[in-house]
N, C-alpha and C positions, 0 to 999 in steps of 0.2 A: 504494500500500500504506500501511496505517496505521502510523505511527511509534510504537513502544513506548517507545523512548528516543531523544532527539534533542539533540545538542550542536552549536551553531554558533559557530565562532570563539571557543571557550572558552579563557580565560586565568585561571589560578588567582590568587587574591588574594595568597597568600604567594609571594614570588619563588622560594623553595627548592623549591616544588612545581610549578613551571612546566615545561612541555615546551619544546622548541626553537622551536616555532611554535604559533599558536593551534590548538586541537583541534577537528576536525570529525568527528563520529561519529553514526551512525544504526543502530539495530536495528529492523528492520521486522517486522511481524506475520508469524509463520511461519518466520523465519530462525533458524538455529542457527550460532553463530560460533565460530571458533578464533582466538585472539589469539596470535601467535607472534613470535619475535624472539630476539636474543642476550641473554645474562645482562647485566643492568645497562642494557639498551636502553630501558627505560621501560614495560614491559608492566604491572607492578603500579601504576605511577604513573597510567597511563591508567585502570585499573579503579577506583582510588581516586577519580578524577574522575567516572566513570560512576555510582558508587554514592553520590556526594555527600559523601565524606569530605573532599575538598579543595574548599571553596567557590570559586565563580568570580566574576570581576568582571562587572558589567553584566547578563549573561544566565545564569541558572541552567539546568541541564539540564531539558528538558521530558519529562514522563512521561505515558504513557497506558496504564494496566494493565488496561483493559477485557478481559474481563468481571469482573475482580476488583473487589470493593467495599472492600477493605482500604484505610484512609486513608493509612497511612504508607509512605514509600518503603522503609524497612527491613523492613516486613512483606511487601513484594512482591518485593524483590531480596534473595536470600541469597548471601553470598560466603564461600566456604570458602578460606581462605588457606593457604599452605605452613606458616606457623607454627601455625595451628589444629590441623593434623594431627599435630603433635608434642606435643600436650597442652593447648593453649589456656590457660585461666585459671590452671591449676595450675603453670605453668612457673616462676613466681616462687619457689616452694619446692622445685622439683625439683632433685635432684642426681644425678650420673652413676650411682652404684651403687644408687639407690633401687629400681629395678625388681627387683634381685636379692636385696634384703633383706626376707625375709618377716617378720622380727620388727618391721619398721617399720610394718606394717599394723595399725591399731587398729580398734576397733569402729565408728568413724565413717567408715572408708574405704568408698566405695560400690563396688558391682559394676557391670559393664556393663549388666546388666538393670535395675538400679535407676535408673541415669542415663538410659537410653533411655526407661523408663516416665515419668520426670519430664519429659523432653523431649517425649514424645508428648502428655501431658496439658497442658503449657504451650502447645502449638502449635495446639490446637483442641478442639472438643467430642469427647466419648467416644461415638462413634457406631459402629454395626456396619460401615459403609462404611470408616471410618478404621481400625478394627481389622483389617479385611480387608487394607488397604494395609500396615499394620504387619506382619501375618503374611507377606505377599508379600515384603516387603523382607528379613525374617529368613530366609526360605527361599532367596531369590536369593543372599544373601551367606553362606549356611551359618553363621548366627550363633547358632543355638539352643544349641549346645554351649559358647558363650562367655558366656552371660548371667549365669552365676554367678562369672565371673572378675573379680577386682578390677581396677579401672581402671589402677592403677599397674603391673600385671603384663602389660598388653597389649603385644604387639609393635607396631612402627611400622605394619605392614600392617593389624593388627587395629584400631589407633587410627583409621586412615583409614576402615575399614568403619563404626566407631562414629560418626564425625563425619558421614559421608555419610548414614547412616540417620537420625540425629537431625535433620539439615537437611531431608531429604525429608519428614519428618513435618509440617513447617510448610507444605507445599503452596505453595511460592513461585510467582510468575508468571514470574520470571527467576531462573535458578540459575547462578551464576558459580563456577567451580572452578579452583583453581591446581594444575596437574599432578596430576589425580586418579588417574592410573594408576601413579605411581611407588610403590614399596614393596609392590605387590600381586603375588601370584603369577599365573601364566598363566591358570589357571581363573577366578580372581576378576576379572582384567581382562576376560575374555570375559563373565562374568556382569554386570559393570558396564556394558560396552558394550551388552549386550542390554537392560538396564534403561533406559539412556539412550535407546536407539533406540525402545523401547516408549513411553517418556514423550514423545519427540519426535513419533512417529507419531500419538499420541492428542491431540497439541496441548495437553497439560495444562500444560506448562512450556516456556519457551524457554531453551535451554542455551547458555552461553558458557564455553568451555574456554580456559584460559591455559596454553599448552604450550611447554616448552623443547625437547622431543624431537618433531620434526616428523613422524616416521613413526608417531606415536601418534594422528594425526588420524583419528577414525572416520568411516565413510561417511555417517552421518546429518548431519554438519556440512554446511551449505549454502554458507557463505562464510568467507573467511580475511582477517584484517587483520594485516599485519606491522608491528611497532614496533621501530625500531632507531635508535640515536643520538638518542633522545628525539623522533623524528619518527613520526607516525602515518601509515602508508601507506594507499593506497586500498583499498576493500573489493573483493576478488576472489571469484569462484566457487571452490569447492574444486578443480574440475578445472583452472581457470586457474592456481591456485597450484601444483598438482602438476606441471603442464606446465613451469612456469618455475623450479621449485626446483632449485638447483644442488647437485650431489653434493659431499660433503666428501671430500677426498683421504684415503687411508688413513694417510698420514704428514703431520702438520702441525707436529710438533716440529722446529725448525730444526736443521741440522747442527751449528751452533755450540753450542746448548744440549745436544744429544745428546752431543757430545764432552766438554762440561764435566761432565756427570753421570758419564760413564765415567772421567773423570780425577780424581774425588774421591779423596782419600787413604784408604787402607784403615784402618778403625778398629783401634787397637792392642789394645783389650780385648775382642776377640771371644771367644765361648765356643768356637767351632770344634767344636761337638758334632755327631756323626753323626746323632743323632736330636734334632730341635728340639722336637717335641711327641710324647709317647707316653701314650696313655690306655688303661687296662685295666679293662674292665667298669664304666665310669662311668655312674652313674644320678643323675638330678636330679629331685626331686619337690617339689611345693608342696601340702601337704595331701594330698588324694586324687588330685591331678592329676599325672600322670607326663609330664615333658617329655623327658628322655633316659632310655633303658632299656638298661643293660648295653652301652654303646658302647665298642668297642675300635678304636683308630685311631692310626696312626703317621704323622707328617710328618717326612721326612728332610731334612737340610740341602740346600738348593738346589732343593727341589721347589716347584712353584707350583700350589696347589690352588684349585679352584672348589668352593664349598660352596653347595648348593641345597636346595630343599624348599619345601613350602607355608608360607603365613603361619601362625605358631604352631607350626611343626615343631620349633623349638628351636635354630635357627641362631645367633641372637644370644646365647642362653643358653650354647651351646657356646663361643662366643668369649669370653664373660664369664668362663668358667673359665680359659681360657688367659691372659687378661689379669689374673687375680687380682682381679677385681671381684666375683666371686660367692663369698659366705662358705661355700657348700656345697663349694667346690673343695677345702677343707682335709680333708674327709672322704673324698676320692676318691683312687684310685691313679693319680697323674699325675706324669710326669717332663717337665720343661721344660729345654731346653738341656743335657740329660744329668744334671740334678739332680732328685732325688726331692722332690716338694712336701712341706713339713713337715720338711725336714732341716736347718732353721736359716736358710734364706734369707728375706729380708724381701720384702714386696710390691714395694718399690722396686728390689730386686735384679733382680726379674723384669721390671718395666716399663721399665727403662732400655735393654733390648735389643729393645723392641717399639715400632713405630710404628702408631698406631691411629686410625681414624675410623669413626663409626657414627651412625645416627639418634639414639641416646641421647645421644651427645656433642654433636651439634648442638642438641638440646633443652636440654642442660645449660648451654650458653653463652648466658645471658640477661643477663649483665653487659655494659655498653656500654664495652668496652675498645678502644683503638686496634688496628687489624688486626695490626700487627707484634708487639704484646704477646700476642695470641692465638697466633701462630706460635711465639713464644719460650716460651710455657707448655709446649709440647711437649718442650722441653729439660729441664723440671723435672717432667714428668708430672703437672701440676696443671691444674685447670679455673680459670683466672685466673692472674695472675702476681704473685707475692709477693716476688720477688727481682729486683733490677735486673740486666738482662742485661749481659754484658761487651761490649766492642767487637767481639770475635770472634764472640760469639753473635749480635749484630745483623747482622754480615756474612752469617752463615749464613741468618738469616731473610730478608734481602733477596734472597739468591741463590735461595731456593726460591719466594719471591713472584714473582720474575722468571721462573723456570721455568714457573710457571703463568699467566704473562701478567698479573700484578698489579702491575707497576711503577707507582709513584706513589700507591698507596693505603695506604702504611704507616701514616700518621697518621689515616686515616679511621676513624670509629667502626664497630665490627663490626655493630651493629644498624642502621646507616644503609645498609649494603650490601644488594644484592638477595640473595635466598636462594641463587641460584647462585654469586654472588661469595663469600658466606659459606662455601659448601661448598668452594670452591677454597682459601680461607684455611685451613680445617681440613685439607685435603689437604696443604698446605704444612707445617702443624703435624705431620702424621704422618711426613713425610719428613725433617724438619729435623735430627734427631739421627742420621741415616744408620743406621737400625736394621737388625739382622740378620733380624728377623721383621716383615713388614708384614701387618697385619690390617686389611682394608678391607671394612667392612660397608656394602653399597650405596653405594659411593663416588661413583657418577655421578648420585645423586639431584639433580634440579633443574638439571642442567647442559644447556646448549644443545648443538646438534650438533657445533659446532667444539670446544668445551671437553671434550665427551665423548671425541672422538678424541684431543685433546691429552693428556688424562689417561691414556688407554690407551697412548699412545706413551711417556709418562713412566714408567709402570709397567714396560713392556717393557724400556726402556733401563736403568732402575734394577736390574731383575732379571737383567741380563746380568753383573752384577758378582759377585765371589766371595762366598760365604756369605750370599746373599740368598734368603730363603724367603718365600713369599707364601701367604696364605689370603684369598680374596676371596669375598664373598657377592653374588650378583646373581640377579634373577628373569628376566633377559634373556640368552639365550645369546649374542646379538650384542654384549653388553657385555664379554664375556671378552677380555682382552688375548691376543695371540698366544702369550705365554709359558706359558699354562696347559697343564700336562702331566698333571694328575691331577684327579679329580672325586669328591666324596662327596655323596650325596643323603640327607637326613634324611626319615623318614616320620613324619607327624603322628599322635600317639596319640589315640585317641578317648576 
């Protein structure tokens, strides 16, 4: 078989980019790969070598992109990274509440349609055949109703649709995607799998998926490579991998850590309110677009809710109201912890009782802080740390880093961690102040199978304690921890 990409005994020039042993990797004509492995195991490092971001000693990767005539490797291989799907180039100026602040949108802010048209024209000639491809992608992803929506107002799932569409316009020979299914609702995941299968069957593009969640491997994948401990495993057929994959136990949190969570002292300044969240006919609109329409919802103390719905149905918007990040919340009839909004409480009075993690928060952390400072920022409800933590605060941070299996990374810079490790740090940040209300928006994004189960165990254990209320968003039913006892599903407005 012809080798599209071939690396033999590859060693990176820079020591910090090197794997544990020389890299051997081959993508042959007609193959579609899944690269799997634990968080921090080296998956992204391998892909950076494959695409040429990390130059090698002695032998560069060998490429044969026939029948493509594009001269540059970057024209033939397109790589969508985890970070790209959280906003890409605009991350430097992004802040946590930006998505909810309509007044921050100026005349120069582009819509999804404008950005997609720009990407389409930059990717190739404006021909009837390419316009047909564009139309097909819009229909497959149900995107036509989003074309007039401002980029900064897109949900994390809608951002993924945008990034995938703009990349497919470029007609790459090899398409590499980091966790393409996370953040997408069930129907969009099916649509995406159908699109990938169609592309694979037509042999238009060879697809490489980098996956943390191994039961996301679609059937069109022909081979699997496991990367762990900075070692690149041998290439297996998909069936060989499925036959050898070990099941993760339902309980991976140690008894000792379980007991330590349950033994945490009870916070002195609890609200002890019977109703933690109460909304009465809440509506949120941006221009002519209705996100929430006359929603009435009560979350009582000790309840554990799952919040579901299609991409763009308003799940994250609803949570932004509870967290006091959305300025429209002040015009709504909302009671939090037994207090009517607008009755004199500050935003910080609300936030100090809430532990929160979300795709928007992940996107907002683009400063290169030590991991322990990111966790400590949860004690101050800030993005970044502007007050030196006390010795007691540091102990709390280390405790929760340890709970999530992150011992020894306290001083490592946040941006040097893998995307899955970053998400675990942000989870530790959500738990660190022992909040009465946990708001977890897609908390398992980017986590490997073991860490997904660990996080579910931690949530279950934490919620066994008195006055602990949970609201969790997920597009996967199997991601729900066992403590979930209520569910609300939002319907997307057309």
